[in-house]
C-alpha positions as CSV (number, residue, x, y, z in Angstrom):
1,M,18.4,-5.3,16.1
2,I,15.4,-3.2,17.1
3,K,16.7,-0.3,14.9
4,K,17.1,-2.5,11.9
5,L,13.5,-3.8,12.4
6,A,12.2,-0.2,12.8
7,I,14.0,0.8,9.6
8,F,12.4,-2.2,7.7
9,V,9.0,-1.4,9.1
10,T,9.1,2.3,8.2
11,S,10.5,1.4,4.7
12,T,7.5,-0.9,4.2
13,A,5.0,1.7,5.3
14,V,6.7,4.4,3.2
15,T,6.6,2.2,0.1
16,M,3.0,1.4,0.6
17,T,1.9,5.0,1.1
18,A,4.1,6.1,-1.9
19,I,2.5,3.7,-4.3
20,A,-0.9,4.7,-3.0
21,A,0.0,8.4,-3.5
22,W,1.2,7.7,-7.1
23,D,-1.9,6.0,-8.0
24,R,-4.0,8.9,-6.8
25,G,-2.0,11.5,-8.7
26,G,-2.8,12.8,-12.2
27,T,0.3,14.5,-13.7
28,I,3.8,13.6,-12.9
29,I,4.2,16.6,-10.7
30,D,0.9,15.8,-8.8
31,K,2.2,12.3,-8.3
32,A,5.6,13.5,-7.0
33,V,4.1,16.0,-4.6
34,L,1.6,13.5,-3.2
35,V,4.3,10.9,-2.7
36,A,6.6,13.4,-1.0
37,M,3.8,14.5,1.3
38,S,2.6,10.9,2.1
39,V,6.3,9.9,2.9
40,V,6.6,12.8,5.3
41,I,3.4,11.9,7.1
42,V,4.4,8.2,7.7
43,N,7.8,9.3,9.0
44,V,6.3,11.7,11.4
45,V,3.9,9.0,12.7
46,H,6.9,6.6,13.3
47,L,9.4,9.1,14.8
48,L,7.5,11.8,16.5
49,P,6.7,9.9,19.7
50,A,10.4,9.1,20.2
51,M,11.4,12.7,19.5
52,S,8.9,15.0,21.4
53,R,6.8,14.7,24.5
54,R,4.8,17.9,24.0
55,P,1.1,17.8,24.1
56,A,1.0,19.6,20.7
57,A,3.2,16.9,19.2
58,W,0.4,14.3,20.1
59,L,-2.2,16.4,18.2
60,V,0.0,16.4,15.2
61,W,0.7,12.7,15.6
62,F,-3.0,11.8,15.7
63,V,-3.7,13.9,12.5
64,C,-0.7,12.3,10.8
65,L,-1.8,8.8,11.8
66,F,-5.2,9.3,10.2
67,G,-3.5,10.5,7.0
68,A,-1.1,7.5,7.1
69,I,-4.1,5.0,7.4
70,Y,-5.9,6.7,4.6
71,G,-2.9,6.1,2.4
72,H,-2.5,2.4,3.4
73,L,-6.3,1.9,2.8
74,T,-5.8,3.3,-0.7
75,F,-2.9,0.9,-1.2
76,F,-4.8,-2.1,0.0
77,T,-7.9,-1.2,-2.2
78,N,-5.8,-0.6,-5.3
79,A,-3.8,-3.9,-4.7
80,S,-7.0,-5.8,-4.2
81,L,-8.3,-4.5,-7.6
82,R,-5.0,-5.3,-9.4
83,A,-5.2,-8.9,-7.9
84,A,-8.7,-9.2,-9.1
85,D,-7.7,-8.2,-12.5
86,L,-4.9,-10.8,-12.6
87,R,-7.3,-13.5,-11.4
88,A,-9.8,-12.5,-14.0
89,Q,-7.2,-12.6,-16.8
90,Q,-6.2,-16.1,-15.8
91,S,-9.9,-17.3,-15.6
92,V,-10.8,-19.8,-18.1
93,L,-14.4,-18.6,-18.2
94,A,-13.3,-15.0,-18.8
95,V,-10.9,-15.9,-21.6
96,G,-13.5,-18.1,-23.3
97,T,-16.3,-15.5,-23.0
98,Q,-14.1,-12.8,-24.4
99,K,-13.4,-14.9,-27.4
100,Q,-17.1,-15.4,-28.0
101,I,-17.6,-11.6,-27.7
102,E,-15.0,-10.9,-30.2
103,T,-16.6,-13.4,-32.7
104,I,-20.0,-11.9,-32.3
105,R,-18.6,-8.3,-32.8
106,E,-16.9,-9.4,-36.0
107,A,-20.3,-10.9,-37.1
108,L,-22.1,-7.7,-36.3
109,D,-19.6,-5.6,-38.3
110,Q,-20.5,-7.6,-41.4
111,I,-24.2,-7.0,-41.1
112,K,-25.3,-3.9,-42.8
113,A,-29.1,-4.3,-42.3
114,R,-31.3,-1.4,-41.4
115,P,-33.5,-1.7,-38.2
116,V,-36.3,-4.3,-38.7
117,A,-39.2,-1.8,-38.2
118,V,-37.9,0.5,-40.9
119,V,-37.4,-2.4,-43.4
120,A,-40.8,-3.8,-42.5
121,A,-42.5,-0.7,-43.2
122,Q,-40.9,-0.3,-46.5
123,L,-41.9,-4.0,-47.3
124,A,-45.5,-3.3,-46.6
125,Q,-45.6,-0.4,-49.2
126,S,-43.5,-2.3,-52.0
127,D,-45.2,-4.3,-54.7
128,D,-42.0,-5.3,-56.7
129,K,-41.2,-8.9,-56.2
130,R,-37.4,-8.5,-56.3
131,E,-37.5,-5.6,-53.9
132,R,-39.8,-7.4,-51.6
133,A,-37.3,-10.4,-51.7
134,A,-34.4,-8.3,-50.9
135,L,-36.3,-6.5,-48.1
136,R,-37.3,-9.9,-46.6
137,D,-33.5,-10.9,-46.7
138,E,-32.7,-7.6,-45.0
139,I,-35.3,-8.2,-42.3
140,A,-33.7,-11.7,-41.6
141,E,-30.3,-10.1,-41.4
142,G,-31.8,-7.4,-39.0
143,K,-33.3,-10.1,-36.8
144,R,-30.1,-11.9,-36.8
145,S,-28.3,-8.7,-35.9
146,Q,-30.7,-8.2,-32.9
147,A,-30.2,-11.8,-31.8
148,L,-26.4,-11.3,-31.9
149,L,-26.8,-8.1,-29.9
150,D,-28.9,-9.9,-27.3
151,E,-26.3,-12.6,-27.0
152,L,-23.5,-10.1,-26.9
153,S,-25.3,-8.5,-23.8
154,R,-25.6,-11.8,-22.2
155,L,-21.9,-12.6,-22.7
156,Q,-20.8,-9.2,-21.4
157,A,-22.7,-9.8,-18.2
158,V,-21.0,-13.2,-17.9
159,S,-17.6,-11.5,-18.5
160,T,-18.1,-8.9,-15.9
161,A,-19.1,-11.4,-13.4
162,A,-16.0,-13.5,-14.3
163,Q,-13.7,-10.4,-14.1
164,A,-14.8,-9.5,-10.6
165,G,-12.3,-12.0,-9.4
166,T,-13.3,-12.1,-5.8
167,D,-10.8,-13.0,-3.1
168,P,-11.8,-16.5,-1.9
169,V,-10.7,-15.6,1.7
170,M,-12.6,-12.4,1.7
171,A,-15.6,-14.1,0.4
172,R,-15.5,-16.7,3.2
173,L,-15.0,-13.9,5.8
174,A,-18.1,-12.2,4.4
175,V,-20.1,-15.2,4.9
176,V,-18.9,-15.7,8.5
177,T,-19.3,-12.1,9.5
178,G,-22.4,-11.3,7.6
179,W,-20.8,-8.3,6.0
180,N,-20.3,-7.8,2.4
181,E,-16.8,-8.3,0.8
182,S,-16.2,-4.4,0.6
183,Q,-16.9,-4.0,4.4
184,V,-14.6,-6.9,5.2
185,A,-11.8,-5.5,3.1
186,I,-12.0,-2.0,4.6
187,A,-12.1,-3.6,8.2
188,I,-9.0,-5.8,7.5
189,G,-7.1,-2.9,5.8
190,L,-7.9,-0.6,8.8
191,I,-6.6,-3.1,11.3
192,F,-3.4,-3.8,9.3
193,S,-2.8,0.0,8.6
194,I,-3.2,0.8,12.4
195,L,-1.0,-2.1,13.4
196,L,1.7,-1.2,11.0
197,E,1.9,2.5,12.1
198,L,1.8,1.6,15.8
199,I,4.5,-1.0,15.5
200,G,6.7,1.4,13.5
201,A,6.2,4.1,16.2
202,L,7.0,1.7,19.1
203,L,10.1,0.2,17.5
204,W,11.6,3.7,16.8
205,Y,10.7,4.8,20.5
206,E,12.5,1.7,21.8
207,A,15.5,2.1,19.5
208,M,16.0,5.8,20.4
209,R,15.4,5.2,24.1
210,R,18.2,2.5,24.1
211,E,20.6,4.7,22.3
212,V,20.1,7.4,25.0
213,T,20.1,5.2,28.0
214,Q,22.8,2.6,26.9
215,P,25.7,2.8,29.3
216,V,29.1,3.7,27.9
217,T,31.4,1.0,28.5
218,P,35.2,2.0,29.0
219,V,37.6,0.5,26.6
220,T,40.2,-0.1,29.3
221,D,40.1,-0.3,33.1
222,T,40.6,3.1,34.7
223,V,43.3,1.9,37.1
224,T,45.2,0.1,34.4
225,A,45.2,3.3,32.2
226,L,46.2,5.3,35.2
227,R,49.1,3.0,35.9
228,A,50.2,3.2,32.3
229,A,50.1,7.0,32.3
230,I,52.2,7.1,35.5
231,T,54.7,4.9,34.0
232,A,54.8,6.9,30.8
233,G,55.4,10.1,33.0
234,E,52.0,11.5,31.8
235,C,50.7,11.6,35.4
236,R,52.3,11.6,38.9
237,A,51.2,9.2,41.5
238,T,49.6,12.0,43.7
239,V,45.9,12.8,44.4
240,A,46.3,16.3,42.8
241,S,47.9,14.9,39.7
242,I,45.4,12.2,39.3
243,R,42.5,14.7,39.6
244,V,44.0,16.8,36.9
245,F,44.7,13.8,34.6
246,L,41.2,12.3,34.9
247,G,39.3,15.3,35.7
248,C,37.7,13.5,38.7
249,S,36.7,14.4,42.2
250,Q,39.0,14.5,45.1
251,E,37.3,11.3,46.6
252,K,37.6,9.4,43.4
253,A,41.2,10.4,43.1
254,M,42.0,9.3,46.5
255,E,40.3,6.0,45.9
256,L,42.4,5.5,42.8
257,R,45.6,6.6,44.5
258,R,45.0,3.8,47.0
259,E,44.4,1.3,44.2
260,I,47.7,1.9,42.5
């Protein structure tokens, strides 16, 4: 049972660090190498205490523990960002704001007016009535364009706030602790990372220790097996023959001889 649990914990840690390493990589080769290195580090953290007691092994273990924690913190950070993106996509405010932004951008694409200052300068120098009327219309379009740009900036700020998608639990913890949400997230990720690695190392230590110290239970009773061997002619009922047959000591052979 302990070994199965140890395998499950190590598999969980390996999966987390592999995903984090994949996110950090650039090319496919970079990703593959980072994943392989991260998996090795996690396995060393979990298995080394059960495999070696040398002082140098503990130095390697602590360095690998730091590397594993870094990988887990990366996973928690990226997972939090992905969750925030999903919450933002499902937010009614974000969806509604995005539609307004798209409408304004379409309207801006249809406005071809020059900057208001340029058109106003040309209007001041023109005496032609038709040209002045056209320039006034262009100024009006320019002012409308500027108003749309101001509204676009406002909506983009609203959209950014909606897309932040803060974790409600994290927000409450930030209020209670007096930290900001980033500090709370790092603290929680650090605790979970250390806990996961220590649990994995402890489980593997216990699993391997039990495999080494678990007594081997004989399938059949020694006396019964010896009687069967004597009956079958494989051994004689003498101390010397019993010693040779079982490969035991003189005292043990004499004790078994008395038993049969």
